[in-house]
C-alpha positions as CSV (number, residue, x, y, z in Angstrom):
1,M,25.2,-3.3,8.9
2,R,24.2,-2.3,6.0
3,R,20.4,-4.7,6.8
4,A,20.6,-2.8,10.4
5,I,21.0,0.9,9.3
6,A,17.8,-0.7,6.7
7,A,15.9,-1.4,9.8
8,V,16.1,1.5,12.0
9,L,15.3,4.3,9.2
10,A,12.0,2.5,8.7
11,A,11.1,1.8,12.7
12,A,12.5,5.6,12.8
13,S,9.6,6.6,9.7
14,L,6.5,5.1,11.9
15,G,4.7,7.2,12.8
16,A,3.7,6.9,17.2
17,D,1.5,4.0,15.7
18,G,3.7,2.5,13.9
19,S,1.8,2.6,10.3
20,A,4.2,5.0,7.8
21,S,2.3,7.4,5.6
22,A,1.7,7.6,2.5
23,G,4.5,9.3,1.7
24,E,7.0,7.4,3.6
25,E,5.5,3.9,2.0
26,M,6.0,5.5,-1.6
27,A,9.8,6.5,0.0
28,Q,10.1,2.8,0.4
29,A,8.3,2.0,-2.7
30,M,10.7,3.4,-5.2
31,L,14.0,2.5,-3.1
32,A,13.1,-1.5,-3.5
33,Y,12.2,-0.6,-6.8
34,E,15.2,0.5,-8.1
35,R,16.9,-2.3,-6.3
36,G,14.8,-4.8,-9.0
37,Q,12.8,-5.8,-5.3
38,Y,9.6,-5.7,-7.4
39,V,7.4,-7.6,-4.7
40,Y,8.4,-5.4,-1.9
41,A,7.8,-3.0,-3.7
42,A,4.6,-3.8,-4.5
43,N,3.9,-4.1,-1.5
44,R,4.7,-0.7,-0.4
45,L,3.2,0.7,-3.3
46,R,-0.5,-1.5,-2.1
47,A,0.0,0.1,1.2
48,A,1.0,3.8,0.2
49,A,-2.2,3.5,-2.8
50,H,-4.5,2.8,0.2
51,K,-3.3,5.8,1.8
52,G,-4.0,7.7,-1.6
53,D,-1.5,8.1,-3.5
54,A,-2.9,8.5,-6.7
55,H,1.1,7.3,-8.2
56,A,1.3,4.2,-6.5
57,A,-1.9,3.1,-8.1
58,E,-0.9,3.7,-10.6
59,M,2.7,2.2,-10.9
60,L,1.0,-0.5,-8.7
61,G,-0.9,-1.5,-12.6
62,F,1.5,-0.7,-14.4
63,M,3.4,-4.0,-12.1
64,Y,0.3,-5.6,-11.6
65,S,-0.4,-5.5,-15.8
66,F,2.9,-6.4,-17.0
67,G,3.6,-9.1,-14.8
68,A,7.2,-11.3,-14.3
69,E,8.1,-10.0,-17.9
70,M,8.8,-6.7,-16.9
71,Y,8.9,-7.7,-12.4
72,P,10.1,-10.3,-11.4
73,G,8.0,-12.0,-8.9
74,M,5.3,-10.6,-10.5
75,V,2.6,-12.2,-11.7
76,R,0.3,-11.0,-14.8
77,D,-2.9,-9.8,-12.6
78,L,-5.2,-7.7,-15.2
79,H,-7.9,-7.3,-12.2
80,A,-5.6,-5.6,-9.8
81,A,-3.8,-3.8,-12.8
82,T,-7.4,-1.7,-13.3
83,H,-8.5,-2.2,-9.4
84,G,-4.9,0.2,-9.5
85,F,-5.2,2.0,-12.5
86,D,-9.5,3.4,-11.3
87,L,-7.3,4.2,-7.8
88,A,-5.2,6.5,-9.1
89,A,-8.5,7.8,-11.4
90,R,-10.5,8.5,-8.7
91,G,-6.9,10.3,-7.3
92,G,-6.8,12.4,-10.0
93,Q,-3.4,10.6,-11.5
94,P,-4.6,10.4,-15.0
95,G,-3.1,7.0,-16.0
96,P,-2.8,4.8,-19.4
């Protein structure tokens, strides 16, 4: 039942063209993050970051910086972390 409700809410959050806004992507990312679903959260953060959300880019940078040590399922990727921090800085997010 929970999955059905989540699917309905996710579908309702999509725009007419089938894509969610940066804010909607970020909201989905935070729910997944809080549930420990880090890989899914990273995917939503990536989508939000590419739509201009600097906070999402910063979070993604941290997740890639620490990798599986702190975020099970994530791979430590310093190149991706640097890219996330760069997007965040360009978007006005001060970063580490």
